[in-house]
GUPA-201172 format. One record per atom (N, C-alpha, C): x negated, y negated, z negated. Coordinates in steps of 0.2 Angstrom, whole numbers, padded with zeros to 4 digits, always signed. Atoms other than C-alpha are relative to their C-alpha. Example, Ala and Ser with C-alpha at 12.3 -4.5 7.8 and 13.67 -1.06 7.14 Angstrom:
<pamars>
-0004+0006+0000-0062+0022-0039-0004-0006+0000+0004+0006+0001-0068+0005-0036+0004-0005-0003
</pamars>
This chain:
<pamars>
-0004+0006+0000+0000+0000+0000-0004-0006+0000+0004+0006+0000-0007-0017+0005+0003-0005-0004-0003+0005+0004-0005-0031-0007-0002-0007+0004+0001+0006-0004-0003-0048+0001-0005-0005-0004+0005+0005+0003-0015-0063-0003+0004-0004-0005-0005+0004+0004+0000-0072-0011+0001+0004-0007-0002-0005+0006+0004-0057-0023-0007+0000-0004+0007+0000+0004-0015-0056-0028-0001-0006-0004+0001+0006+0003-0016-0074-0031+0005-0001-0006-0005+0000+0005+0000-0073-0042-0002+0004-0006+0002-0005+0005-0007-0058-0052-0006-0003-0003+0005+0003+0002-0023-0067-0054+0001-0006-0005-0002+0006+0004-0015-0083-0061+0004+0003-0006-0003-0003+0006-0004-0072-0073-0005+0003-0005+0005-0002+0005-0019-0064-0080-0004-0005-0003+0003+0006+0003-0028-0080-0082+0004-0004-0006-0004+0003+0005-0013-0087-0091+0000+0004-0007+0000-0004+0006-0013-0072-0103-0006-0001-0004+0006+0000+0003-0031-0074-0106-0001-0007-0004+0000+0007+0004-0029-0093-0111+0005-0001-0005-0005+0001+0005-0013-0092-0120+0002+0006-0004-0001-0006+0004-0013-0074-0127+0006+0004+0004-0005-0005-0003-0003-0059-0121+0006+0001-0004-0005-0001+0005+0014-0059-0129+0005+0005+0003-0004-0005-0003+0021-0045-0118+0000+0006-0004+0000-0006+0004+0026-0029-0126-0005+0005+0004+0005-0004-0004+0012-0017-0122+0003+0006+0003-0003-0006-0003+0024-0003-0118+0002-0002+0007-0002+0002-0007+0030-0014-0103-0006+0000+0005+0006+0000-0004+0013-0016-0097-0002+0007+0002+0002-0007-0001+0010+0003-0098+0005+0003+0005-0005-0002-0005+0026+0005-0088-0002-0001+0007+0003+0002-0007+0017-0003-0073-0005+0005+0002+0005-0005-0001+0003+0010-0075+0002+0007+0001-0002-0007+0000+0012+0026-0078+0007+0001+0004-0006-0001-0004+0028+0022-0069+0007+0002-0003-0006-0002+0003+0041+0026-0082+0002-0005-0006-0002+0005+0004+0051+0015-0093-0001+0002-0007+0001-0002+0007+0048+0014-0112+0007+0001-0003-0006-0001+0004+0061+0020-0124+0001-0006-0004-0001+0006+0004+0069+0004-0131+0001+0001-0008-0002-0002+0007+0073+0013-0148-0007+0003-0003+0006-0003+0002+0055+0019-0150-0006-0005+0000+0006+0005+0000+0039+0009-0155-0006+0004+0003+0005-0004-0003+0028+0023-0147-0001-0001+0007+0000+0000-0007+0021+0023-0130+0003+0005+0004-0003-0005-0004+0028+0033-0116-0004+0007+0000+0004-0007+0000+0023+0052-0117-0004+0000+0006+0004+0000-0006+0017+0049-0099-0007-0004-0001+0006+0005+0001+0005+0035-0105-0004+0004-0005+0004-0004+0004-0001+0046-0119-0004+0005+0003+0004-0005-0004-0005+0060-0107-0005-0003+0004+0005+0003-0004-0013+0049-0095-0006-0003-0004+0006+0002+0004-0024+0041-0109-0004+0005-0002+0004-0005+0002-0029+0057-0116-0004+0004+0005+0004-0003-0006-0034+0064-0099-0006-0004+0002+0005+0004-0002-0044+0049-0095-0006+0000-0005+0005-0001+0005-0053+0050-0112-0004+0006+0000+0003-0006-0001-0056+0068-0110-0005+0000+0006+0005+0000-0006-0064+0065-0093-0006-0004-0002+0005+0004+0002-0075+0052-0101-0004+0002-0006+0002-0003+0006-0078+0063-0116-0001-0005-0006+0000+0005+0005-0073+0049-0128+0005+0002-0005-0005-0002+0005-0065+0052-0145+0003-0007-0002-0003+0007+0002-0053+0037-0148+0000-0002-0008+0001+0001+0007-0054+0039-0167-0007-0002-0002+0007+0001+0001-0073+0039-0167-0003-0006+0003+0002+0006-0004-0076+0026-0154+0005-0004+0004-0006+0003-0003-0061+0015-0151-0002-0005+0006+0002+0005-0005-0071+0002-0141-0002+0003+0006+0002-0004-0006-0078+0015-0129+0006+0002+0003-0007-0003-0003-0060+0022-0127+0003-0005+0004-0003+0006-0003-0053+0005-0123-0004-0001+0007+0004+0002-0006-0067+0002-0110+0001+0006+0005-0001-0005-0005-0065+0019-0102+0007+0000+0003-0007+0001-0003-0046+0016-0100+0000-0005+0005+0000+0006-0004-0049-0001-0093-0004+0001+0007+0004-0002-0006-0062+0006-0081+0004+0004+0005-0004-0004-0004-0050+0019-0075+0005-0003+0003-0006+0004-0003-0036+0007-0072-0002-0008-0001+0002+0007+0001-0042-0011-0068+0006-0005-0001-0006+0004+0002-0024-0018-0070+0002+0000-0007-0001-0001+0007-0024-0012-0088-0003-0006-0004+0003+0006+0004-0026-0028-0099-0002+0003-0007+0003-0002+0006-0034-0027-0116+0005+0002-0006-0005-0001+0006-0019-0028-0128+0004+0007+0001-0003-0007-0001-0010-0012-0120-0005+0005+0000+0005-0005+0000-0026-0003-0119-0002+0001-0008+0002-0001+0007-0030-0006-0138+0006+0004-0003-0007-0003+0003-0011-0001-0142+0000+0007+0002+0000-0007-0002-0013+0015-0132-0006+0004-0004+0005-0003+0004-0030+0019-0140+0002+0001-0007-0002-0001+0007-0023+0016-0157+0005+0006-0001-0005-0006+0000-0009+0029-0154-0004+0006+0002+0004-0006-0002-0021+0041-0146-0005+0002-0006+0005-0002+0005-0033+0040-0161+0004+0003-0006-0004-0002+0005-0018+0043-0173+0003+0007+0001-0003-0007-0002-0013+0059-0164-0004+0006-0004+0003-0006+0003-0017+0076-0173-0004+0003+0006+0004-0004-0005-0031+0085-0163+0002+0007+0001
</pamars>
């Protein structure tokens, strides 16, 4: 899928705005765009698909989210360039809290 120059420009401006003013979006909404499934409005947890995706990425990079949360966030963001910091930290927090 080709993204138009205008769409890329808007995305870039939105990311800059979040950097300057803070990201007030629900991190589950940002994860919806990554995994393609809606978040359950009655749950504070990320989508099961997001958990599975994050666990798979961290397993590929051999990173334990509980032992190395910063490396885990970096691995997720390297794997998906559109993943912003706040949703990545949110996902890593949930992955670290999971029983092994």
